[in-house]
MIVOZA-197565 format. One line per field, with one value per residue (C-alpha): residue number from 1; residue in three letters; chain; x, y, z. Coordinates in Angstrom, 1 decimal, always signed. Example, Ala and Ser with C-alpha at 12.3 -4.5 7.8 and 13.67 -1.06 7.14 Angstrom:
num = c(1,2)
residuo = c(ala,ser)
cadena = c(A,A)
c1 = c(+12.3,+13.7)
c2 = c(-4.5,-1.1)
c3 = c(+7.8,+7.1)
//
This chain:
num = c(1,2,3,4,5,6,7,8,9,10,11,12,13,14,15,16,17,18,19,20,21,22,23,24,25,26,27,28,29,30,31,32,33,34,35,36,37,38,39,40,41,42,43,44,45,46,47,48,49,50,51,52,53,54,55,56,57,58,59,60,61,62,63,64,65,66,67,68,69,70,71,72,73,74,75,76,77,78,79,80,81,82,83,84,85,86,87,88,89,90,91,92,93,94,95,96,97,98,99,100,101,102,103,104,105,106,107,108,109,110,111,112,113,114,115,116,117,118,119,120,121,122,123,124,125,126,127,128,129,130,131,132,133,134,135,136,137,138,139,140,141,142,143,144,145,146,147,148,149,150,151,152,153,154,155,156,157,158,159,160,161,162,163,164,165,166,167,168,169,170,171,172,173,174,175,176,177,178,179,180,181,182,183,184,185,186,187,188,189,190)
residuo = c(unk,unk,unk,unk,unk,unk,unk,unk,unk,unk,unk,unk,unk,unk,unk,unk,unk,unk,unk,unk,unk,unk,unk,unk,unk,unk,unk,unk,unk,unk,unk,unk,unk,unk,unk,unk,unk,unk,unk,unk,unk,unk,unk,unk,unk,unk,unk,unk,unk,unk,unk,unk,unk,unk,unk,unk,unk,unk,unk,unk,unk,unk,unk,unk,unk,unk,unk,unk,unk,unk,unk,unk,unk,unk,unk,unk,unk,unk,unk,unk,unk,unk,unk,unk,unk,unk,unk,unk,unk,unk,unk,unk,unk,unk,unk,unk,unk,unk,unk,unk,unk,unk,unk,unk,unk,unk,unk,unk,unk,unk,unk,unk,unk,unk,unk,unk,unk,unk,unk,unk,unk,unk,unk,unk,unk,unk,unk,unk,unk,unk,unk,unk,unk,unk,unk,unk,unk,unk,unk,unk,unk,unk,unk,unk,unk,unk,unk,unk,unk,unk,unk,unk,unk,unk,unk,unk,unk,unk,unk,unk,unk,unk,unk,unk,unk,unk,unk,unk,unk,unk,unk,unk,unk,unk,unk,unk,unk,unk,unk,unk,unk,unk,unk,unk,unk,unk,unk,unk,unk,unk)
cadena = c(A,A,A,A,A,A,A,A,A,A,A,A,A,A,A,A,A,A,A,A,A,A,A,A,A,A,A,A,A,A,A,A,A,A,A,A,A,A,A,A,A,A,A,A,A,A,A,A,A,A,A,A,A,A,A,A,A,A,A,A,A,A,A,A,A,A,A,A,A,A,A,A,A,A,A,A,A,A,A,A,A,A,A,A,A,A,A,A,A,A,A,A,A,A,A,A,A,A,A,A,A,A,A,A,A,A,A,A,A,A,A,A,A,A,A,A,A,A,A,A,A,A,A,A,A,A,A,A,A,A,A,A,A,A,A,A,A,A,A,A,A,A,A,A,A,A,A,A,A,A,A,A,A,A,A,A,A,A,A,A,A,A,A,A,A,A,A,A,A,A,A,A,A,A,A,A,A,A,A,A,A,A,A,A,A,A,A,A,A,A)
c1 = c(-4.9,-3.3,+0.1,+1.2,+0.3,+2.0,+5.1,+5.1,+4.8,+7.7,+9.8,+9.5,+10.8,+14.2,+14.2,+15.9,+18.9,+20.1,+17.0,+14.4,+13.0,+9.7,+10.2,+6.9,+7.5,+5.9,+2.3,-1.0,-1.3,-4.5,-4.1,-5.9,-4.3,-0.8,+1.8,+5.3,+8.2,+11.6,+14.5,+12.5,+12.1,+9.2,+10.3,+8.1,+9.7,+9.0,+5.4,+4.5,+1.1,-0.2,-4.0,-6.1,-9.0,-12.3,-14.0,-14.8,-14.9,-11.1,-10.5,-10.3,-11.6,-8.8,-8.7,-8.7,-5.4,-4.9,-4.6,-7.8,-10.0,-12.2,-12.2,-11.9,-14.9,-17.0,-17.1,-15.4,-12.8,-11.6,-10.6,-7.2,-4.7,-3.4,+0.1,+0.7,+3.9,+3.6,+6.5,+9.2,+12.7,+14.6,+11.6,+11.9,+9.0,+10.6,+10.5,+12.2,+11.0,+7.9,+6.1,+2.4,+0.2,-3.3,-6.2,-8.9,-10.7,-13.7,-15.9,-14.7,-15.5,-19.0,-19.9,-18.4,-20.5,-23.6,-22.9,-22.7,-19.8,-19.7,-16.0,-13.2,-11.7,-8.4,-5.1,-2.8,+0.4,+0.4,+3.5,+2.8,+5.8,+8.2,+11.6,+14.2,+11.6,+12.3,+9.4,+10.7,+10.4,+6.7,+3.5,+0.4,-2.9,-6.7,-6.4,-9.4,-8.4,-4.9,-1.9,+1.0,+0.5,+3.5,+2.3,+4.0,+7.2,+10.7,+13.5,+11.0,+12.1,+9.6,+11.4,+10.7,+7.1,+4.0,+0.4,-2.4,-6.1,-9.2,-10.0,-13.2,-11.9,-12.9,-9.8,-7.2,-4.5,-1.0,+1.4,+0.2,+3.2,+1.3,+2.7,+6.2,+9.6,+12.4,+10.5,+11.7,+9.6,+11.3,+11.1,+7.3,+4.6,+1.3)
c2 = c(-12.5,-15.2,-14.9,-12.0,-13.7,-16.9,-15.0,-13.3,-16.6,-18.3,-15.3,-14.5,-18.1,-17.1,-13.5,-14.0,-15.4,-12.1,-10.6,-11.2,-9.3,-9.4,-7.8,-6.8,-6.6,-4.3,-5.1,-4.7,-7.2,-7.4,-8.6,-8.5,-7.3,-9.0,-8.6,-7.9,-9.7,-8.6,-7.7,-7.4,-5.3,-4.9,-3.4,-2.1,-2.1,+0.7,+0.5,-2.1,-1.4,-3.3,-2.9,-3.4,-5.8,-4.1,-7.4,-6.1,-9.9,-10.1,-7.5,-9.2,-7.3,-6.4,-5.0,-1.1,+0.6,+0.3,+3.9,+4.7,+1.9,+1.9,+2.5,+5.8,+5.7,+3.2,+1.7,-1.7,-3.1,-2.0,-3.5,-4.8,-2.5,-3.4,-3.6,-4.3,-4.7,-5.6,-5.6,-5.8,-4.5,-3.4,-3.0,-1.3,-0.3,+1.1,+1.3,+2.2,+5.2,+5.3,+1.8,+2.6,+1.0,+1.6,+1.4,+1.7,+3.5,+4.8,+1.9,+2.4,+6.2,+5.6,+3.2,+5.5,+8.4,+6.2,+4.9,+1.3,+0.3,-1.3,-1.1,+1.6,+1.7,+0.2,+2.2,+1.7,+1.0,+0.7,-0.5,-1.0,-1.5,-1.4,+0.1,+0.9,+1.5,+3.2,+4.0,+5.5,+6.2,+5.0,+6.3,+5.9,+6.4,+6.2,+5.0,+3.8,+5.7,+7.1,+6.2,+5.8,+5.2,+4.5,+3.9,+3.0,+2.8,+4.3,+5.3,+5.6,+7.5,+8.4,+9.8,+10.7,+9.4,+10.7,+10.5,+11.2,+11.2,+13.3,+16.3,+14.9,+11.6,+11.3,+11.0,+10.1,+11.8,+11.4,+10.7,+10.3,+9.4,+8.3,+7.8,+7.2,+8.6,+9.4,+9.8,+11.8,+12.6,+14.6,+15.6,+14.1,+15.1,+14.8)
c3 = c(-8.7,-6.7,-8.4,-6.0,-3.0,-4.0,-5.1,-1.7,+0.2,-1.8,-1.6,+2.2,+3.0,+1.4,+2.4,+5.6,+3.8,+2.5,+1.0,-1.7,-4.6,-6.6,-9.9,-11.6,-15.3,-17.9,-18.1,-16.1,-13.1,-11.3,-7.5,-4.4,-1.1,-0.1,+2.5,+2.2,+4.1,+6.0,+3.9,+0.8,-2.3,-4.4,-7.8,-10.4,-13.8,-16.5,-17.7,-15.0,-13.3,-10.4,-10.4,-7.3,-7.6,-7.4,-6.0,-2.5,-1.2,-2.3,+0.5,+3.9,+7.0,+9.5,+13.0,+13.4,+14.5,+18.2,+18.6,+16.9,+18.3,+15.2,+11.5,+10.3,+7.9,+10.2,+13.6,+13.9,+11.6,+8.2,+4.7,+4.3,+2.5,-1.0,+0.2,+3.6,+5.8,+9.5,+11.9,+9.2,+8.8,+5.6,+3.2,-0.3,-2.8,-5.9,-9.4,-12.7,-14.6,-12.1,-12.4,-11.0,-8.3,-9.2,-6.4,-9.0,-6.3,-8.3,-6.9,-3.3,-3.7,-5.0,-2.1,+0.5,-0.9,-1.0,+2.6,+1.2,+3.2,+6.7,+7.1,+6.6,+3.2,+2.9,+1.9,-1.1,+1.1,+5.1,+6.8,+10.4,+13.2,+10.4,+10.4,+7.8,+4.9,+1.5,-1.0,-3.9,-7.7,-8.2,-9.2,-7.0,-8.5,-7.4,-4.1,-2.3,+0.5,+1.9,-0.3,+1.9,+5.6,+7.7,+11.2,+14.5,+12.2,+12.3,+9.7,+6.7,+3.6,+0.8,-2.2,-5.6,-5.9,-7.6,-6.2,-8.3,-7.5,-8.8,-6.8,-5.7,-4.5,-0.9,+1.7,-0.8,+1.3,-0.2,+2.6,+6.2,+8.6,+11.8,+15.2,+13.7,+14.0,+11.8,+8.6,+5.6,+2.8,-0.1,-3.9,-4.2,-6.6,-4.9)
//
């Protein structure tokens, strides 16, 4: 699980020198939450699957969104998001033939329904205070909660993605642009 965090730490050091790309090859890759970097592309190859860990202790607690002042599911903080970007420019999350990001949300949904969570569930992708963002050609499945959440961001394009979740999964919204400007959503299947 530490592989994504280590790759991101190394790539973020060189991203300012013209950009960096993390290519996720075909296979199943288990990870905990990780942060993106400026001038960065996360590329999922065909048949690549990023799997979110189901170990709740691997999901740090972060502050609620400033405009909310509390978590959406519970008062106080919230669990980190699987893929997070904060105050970034020029970020791309894309794939070849729709690589997949699987939140493995069933565990989270059960805990939510049973009122066993002290904090709000994290999202699959949250980009906060970011600009020049492209999310395209990927498949998102079984998010713990919302799937794509650009918040306080600008110049965001979400294009050609597929989002799937069981009909009874709680609050697995597809794309929630929030307090953002110049957001374009096109050719998506949700």
